[in-house]
N, CA, C and O of each residue as an XYZ file, in Angstrom:
516
protein
N      16.500     -5.301    -10.006
C      16.721     -3.866    -10.085
C      17.513     -3.443     -8.841
O      17.156     -3.793     -7.716
N      18.575     -2.697     -9.062
C      19.397     -2.249     -7.944
C      18.685     -1.128     -7.186
O      17.738     -0.519     -7.684
N      19.165     -0.875     -5.973
C      18.571      0.197     -5.168
C      18.744      1.552     -5.853
O      17.837      2.384     -5.848
N      19.913      1.757     -6.436
C      20.164      3.038     -7.099
C      19.207      3.244     -8.271
O      18.669      4.336     -8.452
N      18.999      2.207     -9.055
C      18.085      2.302    -10.199
C      16.656      2.534     -9.728
O      15.921      3.327    -10.317
N      16.268      1.841     -8.666
C      14.913      1.995     -8.131
C      14.667      3.433     -7.679
O      13.651      4.023     -8.046
N      15.578      4.008     -6.889
C      15.371      5.363     -6.385
C      15.522      6.405     -7.480
O      14.862      7.443     -7.434
N      16.387      6.147     -8.476
C      16.511      7.060     -9.612
C      15.199      7.084    -10.389
O      14.720      8.151    -10.771
N      14.622      5.913    -10.620
C      13.359      5.818    -11.351
C      12.235      6.511    -10.588
O      11.428      7.225    -11.183
N      12.179      6.304     -9.278
C      11.150      6.958     -8.456
C      11.299      8.471     -8.507
O      10.308      9.186     -8.656
N      12.523      8.967     -8.384
C      12.765     10.415     -8.405
C      12.382     11.022     -9.749
O      11.746     12.075     -9.800
N      12.765     10.365    -10.826
C      12.431     10.876    -12.162
C      10.923     10.842    -12.391
O      10.362     11.775    -12.966
N      10.274      9.790    -11.951
C       8.815      9.690    -12.104
C       8.107     10.801    -11.322
O       7.159     11.401    -11.828
N       8.553     11.075    -10.109
C       7.945     12.151     -9.319
C       8.140     13.497    -10.019
O       7.224     14.319    -10.051
N       9.334     13.723    -10.582
C       9.586     14.989    -11.281
C       8.706     15.112    -12.514
O       8.159     16.181    -12.782
N       8.566     14.040    -13.258
C       7.720     14.071    -14.459
C       6.269     14.358    -14.069
O       5.590     15.136    -14.738
N       5.800     13.740    -13.004
C       4.439     14.011    -12.522
C       4.306     15.476    -12.119
O       3.307     16.122    -12.435
N       5.315     16.000    -11.419
C       5.295     17.412    -11.025
C       5.193     18.318    -12.257
O       4.372     19.235    -12.288
N       6.021     18.063    -13.266
C       6.015     18.885    -14.477
C       4.666     18.789    -15.176
O       4.118     19.807    -15.597
N       4.123     17.584    -15.305
C       2.829     17.412    -15.968
C       1.734     18.171    -15.221
O       0.919     18.855    -15.840
N       1.713     18.054    -13.904
C       0.708     18.761    -13.106
C       0.894     20.275    -13.223
O      -0.074     21.012    -13.413
N       2.135     20.729    -13.108
C       2.396     22.171    -13.186
C       2.020     22.743    -14.552
O       1.483     23.848    -14.637
N       2.301     21.998    -15.613
C       1.976     22.482    -16.963
C       0.478     22.393    -17.225
O      -0.120     23.335    -17.747
N      -0.134     21.257    -16.863
C      -1.556     21.091    -17.167
C      -2.448     22.030    -16.351
O      -3.469     22.502    -16.852
N      -2.077     22.301    -15.116
C      -2.870     23.225    -14.302
C      -2.394     24.666    -14.417
O      -2.964     25.566    -13.801
N      -1.346     24.879    -15.210
C      -0.773     26.206    -15.446
C      -0.404     26.908    -14.143
O      -0.647     28.102    -13.968
N       0.194     26.132    -13.227
C       0.587     26.691    -11.934
C       1.836     27.559    -12.020
O       1.939     28.577    -11.336
N       2.780     27.155    -12.857
C       4.058     27.859    -12.909
C       4.324     28.506    -14.264
O       5.472     28.588    -14.698
N       3.292     28.953    -14.917
C       3.488     29.610    -16.208
C       4.136     30.977    -15.982
O       3.849     31.647    -14.990
N       4.998     31.384    -16.893
C       5.632     32.693    -16.748
C       4.632     33.849    -16.687
O       4.894     34.863    -16.041
N       3.500     33.699    -17.350
C       2.488     34.765    -17.305
C       1.890     34.892    -15.907
O       1.449     35.969    -15.507
N       1.880     33.815    -15.189
C       1.251     33.817    -13.857
C       2.234     34.204    -12.755
O       1.912     35.039    -11.909
N       3.445     33.599    -12.753
C       4.381     33.854    -11.664
C       5.672     34.528    -12.118
O       6.520     34.850    -11.286
N       5.832     34.744    -13.395
C       7.050     35.354    -13.911
C       8.038     34.286    -14.355
O       8.048     33.173    -13.828
N       8.855     34.635    -15.315
C       9.806     33.680    -15.889
C      10.839     33.215    -14.868
O      11.144     32.025    -14.783
N      11.377     34.157    -14.091
C      12.422     33.775    -13.134
C      11.882     32.842    -12.056
O      12.578     31.912    -11.649
N      10.657     33.070    -11.587
C      10.080     32.190    -10.574
C       9.712     30.834    -11.165
O       9.826     29.819    -10.476
N       9.279     30.790    -12.405
C       8.992     29.516    -13.075
C      10.252     28.670    -13.144
O      10.247     27.494    -12.779
N      11.327     29.279    -13.613
C      12.607     28.571    -13.702
C      13.074     28.133    -12.312
O      13.527     27.004    -12.123
N      12.957     29.041    -11.352
C      13.371     28.721     -9.987
C      12.668     27.470     -9.459
O      13.320     26.574     -8.923
N      11.355     27.405     -9.606
C      10.611     26.281     -9.035
C      10.913     24.958     -9.733
O      10.970     23.916     -9.080
N      11.106     24.989    -11.051
C      11.473     23.748    -11.749
C      12.852     23.260    -11.295
O      13.055     22.062    -11.101
N      13.787     24.180    -11.129
C      15.127     23.799    -10.671
C      15.099     23.387     -9.203
O      15.775     22.431     -8.824
N      14.333     24.088     -8.372
C      14.255     23.756     -6.943
C      13.669     22.358     -6.732
O      14.174     21.593     -5.910
N      12.632     22.031     -7.453
C      12.031     20.693     -7.316
C      13.000     19.631     -7.829
O      13.108     18.559     -7.232
N      13.700     19.908     -8.916
C      14.702     18.961     -9.414
C      15.808     18.762     -8.377
O      16.258     17.638     -8.160
N      16.240     19.835     -7.743
C      17.259     19.738     -6.688
C      16.773     18.940     -5.497
O      17.503     18.108     -4.959
N      15.539     19.193     -5.084
C      14.988     18.431     -3.958
C      14.896     16.955     -4.308
O      15.191     16.113     -3.460
N      14.503     16.618     -5.508
C      14.385     15.214     -5.896
C      15.753     14.552     -6.043
O      15.878     13.349     -5.814
N      16.775     15.310     -6.419
C      18.128     14.758     -6.417
C      18.555     14.445     -4.987
O      19.138     13.393     -4.722
N      18.262     15.364     -4.066
C      18.551     15.133     -2.647
C      17.783     13.918     -2.145
O      18.341     13.095     -1.420
N      16.521     13.793     -2.517
C      15.682     12.644     -2.173
C      16.324     11.351     -2.656
O      16.394     10.373     -1.910
N      16.793     11.342     -3.900
C      17.461     10.172     -4.470
C      18.744      9.854     -3.704
O      18.956      8.721     -3.271
N      19.589     10.860     -3.546
C      20.887     10.661     -2.916
C      20.740     10.159     -1.483
O      21.427      9.216     -1.089
N      19.865     10.767     -0.705
C      19.723     10.388      0.697
C      19.118      8.998      0.838
O      19.517      8.251      1.731
N      18.173      8.632     -0.009
C      17.599      7.289      0.054
C      18.601      6.223     -0.343
O      18.618      5.147      0.255
N      19.434      6.492     -1.335
C      20.457      5.527     -1.730
C      21.478      5.363     -0.600
O      21.881      4.244     -0.282
N      21.893      6.472      0.001
C      22.849      6.401      1.109
C      22.247      5.647      2.297
O      22.932      4.855      2.946
N      20.976      5.892      2.576
C      20.278      5.188      3.660
C      20.219      3.685      3.380
O      20.485      2.873      4.266
N      19.870      3.322      2.148
C      19.802      1.905      1.783
C      21.176      1.245      1.868
O      21.281      0.064      2.196
N      22.226      2.008      1.571
C      23.577      1.476      1.681
C      23.917      1.156      3.131
O      24.506      0.112      3.413
N      23.555      2.039      4.047
C      23.788      1.783      5.475
C      23.005      0.553      5.926
O      23.540     -0.295      6.640
N      21.756      0.452      5.520
C      20.927     -0.697      5.890
C      21.537     -1.985      5.332
O      21.603     -2.993      6.035
N      21.980     -1.957      4.076
C      22.574     -3.141      3.447
C      23.808     -3.616      4.210
O      23.908     -4.790      4.567
N      24.744     -2.704      4.458
C      25.972     -3.104      5.155
C      25.694     -3.535      6.589
O      26.326     -4.468      7.085
N      24.766     -2.876      7.256
C      24.435     -3.262      8.630
C      23.858     -4.674      8.671
O      24.189     -5.460      9.559
N      23.002     -4.990      7.715
C      22.434     -6.344      7.674
C      23.499     -7.382      7.327
O      23.535     -8.457      7.926
N      24.358     -7.068      6.370
C      25.407     -8.010      5.970
C      26.404     -8.260      7.097
O      26.941     -9.359      7.229
N      26.644     -7.234      7.906
C      27.583     -7.362      9.025
C      26.884     -7.775     10.317
O      27.521     -7.876     11.365
N      25.567     -8.016     10.243
C      24.753     -8.444     11.386
C      24.838     -7.446     12.548
O      25.063     -7.821     13.698
N      24.652     -6.177     12.212
C      24.678     -5.118     13.216
C      23.257     -4.703     13.565
O      22.373     -4.683     12.709
N      23.056     -4.379     14.812
C      21.743     -3.914     15.257
C      21.753     -2.388     15.346
O      22.766     -1.740     15.083
N      20.628     -1.846     15.715
C      20.526     -0.393     15.866
C      21.473      0.100     16.960
O      22.099      1.150     16.811
N      21.580     -0.640     18.038
C      22.470     -0.227     19.125
C      23.937     -0.263     18.681
O      24.739      0.554     19.132
N      24.287     -1.196     17.808
C      25.647     -1.236     17.266
C      25.925      0.003     16.424
O      27.011      0.577     16.491
N      24.939      0.409     15.633
C      25.095      1.608     14.814
C      25.151      2.865     15.679
O      25.885      3.803     15.368
N      24.378      2.884     16.759
C      24.414      4.024     17.668
C      25.785      4.164     18.314
O      26.238      5.278     18.574
N      26.450      3.038     18.575
C      27.787      3.071     19.170
C      28.823      3.652     18.197
O      29.841      4.192     18.628
N      28.568      3.544     16.900
C      29.498      4.087     15.903
C      29.434      5.616     15.886
O      30.448      6.271     15.644
N      28.261      6.185     16.138
C      28.087      7.648     16.144
C      27.538      8.120     17.495
O      26.378      8.522     17.589
N      28.367      8.071     18.532
C      27.872      8.441     19.864
C      27.691      9.949     20.059
O      26.970     10.365     20.966
N      28.333     10.773     19.223
C      28.309     12.222     19.402
C      27.235     12.917     18.572
O      27.458     14.018     18.066
N      26.087     12.292     18.429
C      25.013     12.887     17.633
C      24.051     13.663     18.532
O      24.058     13.515     19.754
N      23.227     14.490     17.898
C      22.219     15.253     18.638
C      21.142     14.318     19.170
O      20.994     13.196     18.685
N      20.398     14.772     20.153
C      19.323     13.953     20.730
C      18.229     13.650     19.724
O      17.609     12.589     19.785
N      17.984     14.567     18.800
C      16.918     14.373     17.817
C      17.367     13.568     16.600
O      16.534     13.127     15.809
N      18.666     13.374     16.445
C      19.188     12.630     15.297
C      19.097     11.134     15.555
O      19.695     10.616     16.498
N      18.352     10.457     14.717
C      18.199      9.014     14.876
C      19.186      8.268     13.995
O      19.758      8.812     13.051
N      19.360      7.011     14.340
C      20.218      6.106     13.589
C      19.307      5.109     12.881
O      18.297      4.698     13.452
N      19.635      4.712     11.658
C      18.791      3.744     10.953
C      18.654      2.432     11.731
O      19.585      2.000     12.411
N      17.505      1.822     11.623
C      17.253      0.527     12.252
C      17.271     -0.534     11.156
O      16.333     -0.614     10.363
N      18.334     -1.359     11.100
C      18.423     -2.359     10.032
C      17.297     -3.392     10.059
O      16.950     -3.958      9.023
N      16.731     -3.636     11.228
C      15.660     -4.623     11.337
C      14.317     -4.077     10.867
O      13.455     -4.835     10.423
N      14.140     -2.763     10.965
C      12.869     -2.133     10.585
C      13.130     -0.841      9.818
O      12.868      0.241     10.342
N      13.642     -0.928      8.581
C      13.871      0.306      7.820
C      12.548      0.975      7.464
O      11.552      0.306      7.188
N      12.556      2.288      7.474
C      11.359      3.072      7.215
C      11.594      3.909      5.964
O      12.638      4.550      5.841
N      10.658      3.914      5.051
C      10.823      4.652      3.791
C      10.891      6.157      4.024
O      11.542      6.852      3.243
N      10.253      6.690      5.057
C      10.275      8.122      5.312
C      11.400      8.539      6.241
O      11.682      9.731      6.366
N      12.039      7.602      6.886
C      13.093      7.895      7.834
C      14.266      8.669      7.246
O      14.763      9.584      7.903
N      14.732      8.348      6.044
C      15.872      9.109      5.528
C      15.595     10.595      5.369
O      16.495     11.411      5.572
N      14.396     10.958      5.017
C      14.089     12.363      4.777
C      13.818     13.145      6.049
O      14.107     14.340      6.117
N      13.272     12.491      7.046
C      12.805     13.218      8.211
C      13.700     13.024      9.431
O      14.073     14.002     10.080
N      14.041     11.806      9.747
C      14.651     11.528     11.039
C      16.158     11.335     11.024
O      16.827     11.680     11.998
N      16.701     10.801      9.963
C      18.125     10.473      9.941
C      18.884     11.538      9.153
O      18.712     11.645      7.939
N      19.724     12.329      9.830
C      20.472     13.375      9.125
C      21.548     12.797      8.209
O      22.047     11.695      8.434
N      21.888     13.545      7.193
C      22.898     13.121      6.227
C      24.261     12.960      6.898
O      25.049     12.104      6.496
N      24.538     13.759      7.894
C      25.809     13.657      8.621
C      25.959     12.276      9.270
O      27.038     11.685      9.227
N      24.899     11.772      9.862
C      24.917     10.442     10.503
C      25.100      9.364      9.433
O      25.892      8.438      9.609
N      24.377      9.487      8.342
C      24.478      8.501      7.268
C      25.890      8.468      6.695
O      26.428      7.395      6.421
N      26.496      9.655      6.511
C      27.856      9.703      5.971
C      28.865      9.040      6.902
O      29.731      8.294      6.446
N      28.761      9.307      8.205
C      29.675      8.687      9.171
C      29.499      7.173      9.189
O      30.475      6.423      9.202
N      28.248      6.736      9.190
C      27.980      5.300      9.191
C      28.474      4.632      7.917
O      29.046      3.543      7.965
N      28.256      5.277      6.784
C      28.697      4.707      5.511
C      30.205      4.535      5.482
O      30.706      3.493      5.060
N      30.916      5.533      5.919
C      32.380      5.460      5.936
C      32.861      4.294      6.794
O      33.708      3.509      6.368
N      32.323      4.189      7.987
C      32.752      3.125      8.905
C      32.299      1.743      8.419
O      33.071      0.785      8.478
N      31.079      1.636      7.948
C      30.569      0.336      7.510
C      31.252     -0.158      6.237
O      31.433     -1.363      6.060
N      31.633      0.765      5.348
C      32.372      0.352      4.156
C      33.726     -0.244      4.526
O      34.159     -1.227      3.926
N      34.396      0.352      5.517
C      35.672     -0.199      5.992
C      35.480     -1.603      6.556
O      36.227     -2.525      6.228
N      34.473     -1.750      7.404
C      34.205     -3.055      8.009
C      33.799     -4.083      6.958
O      34.200     -5.245      7.037
N      33.015     -3.667      5.989
C      32.561     -4.581      4.939
C      33.728     -5.036      4.071
O      33.791     -6.191      3.650
N      34.644     -4.122      3.812
C      35.819     -4.483      3.016
C      36.669     -5.519      3.766
O      37.154     -6.480      3.170
N      36.842     -5.315      5.067
C      37.606     -6.256      5.890
C      36.922     -7.619      5.969
O      37.587     -8.654      6.008
N      35.581     -7.611      5.992
C      34.809     -8.852      6.093
C      34.505     -9.444      4.711
O      33.823    -10.463      4.613
N      35.002     -8.819      3.660
C      34.803     -9.247      2.275
C      33.325     -9.374      1.898
O      32.898    -10.362      1.301
N      32.569     -8.356      2.261
C      31.146     -8.289      1.898
C      31.053     -7.708      0.491
O      31.810     -6.809      0.124
N      30.127     -8.229     -0.278
C      29.893     -7.744     -1.647
C      29.508     -6.271     -1.586
O      28.645     -5.905     -0.788
N      30.121     -5.408     -2.405
C      29.792     -3.989     -2.385
C      28.319     -3.725     -2.706
O      27.667     -4.491     -3.415
N      27.828     -2.635     -2.169
C      26.437     -2.206     -2.369
C      26.216     -1.801     -3.809
O      27.058     -1.131     -4.407
N      25.082     -2.206     -4.373
C      24.731     -1.833     -5.752
C      23.427     -1.088     -5.766
O      22.956     -0.686     -6.830
């Protein structure tokens, strides 16, 4: 199973669980919170789970290319030296499942992905799946 398929399946499963819980406990019924708020919350949770999927896939892509290119955390930090003090860089040796959502900003992941894809292409590394 590819990383993209794994995170897509996890995101869809979480959304289905959310819908089942919300419907069975009648948390977001239009009679209780209004139709517009019901729709809002279903769409907001779907949006958050899409973000969850996208950021985890991007994080896994950075980890994959860093491992294939034998880069350490300090090597990745050198690629993005102009980051905030609170913005962390992924650690290829010790990836954390919660790190993409909390500690590693999307801006850092995007910069790393762009640079690592160039290096991987030059080194003829198999593309991330």
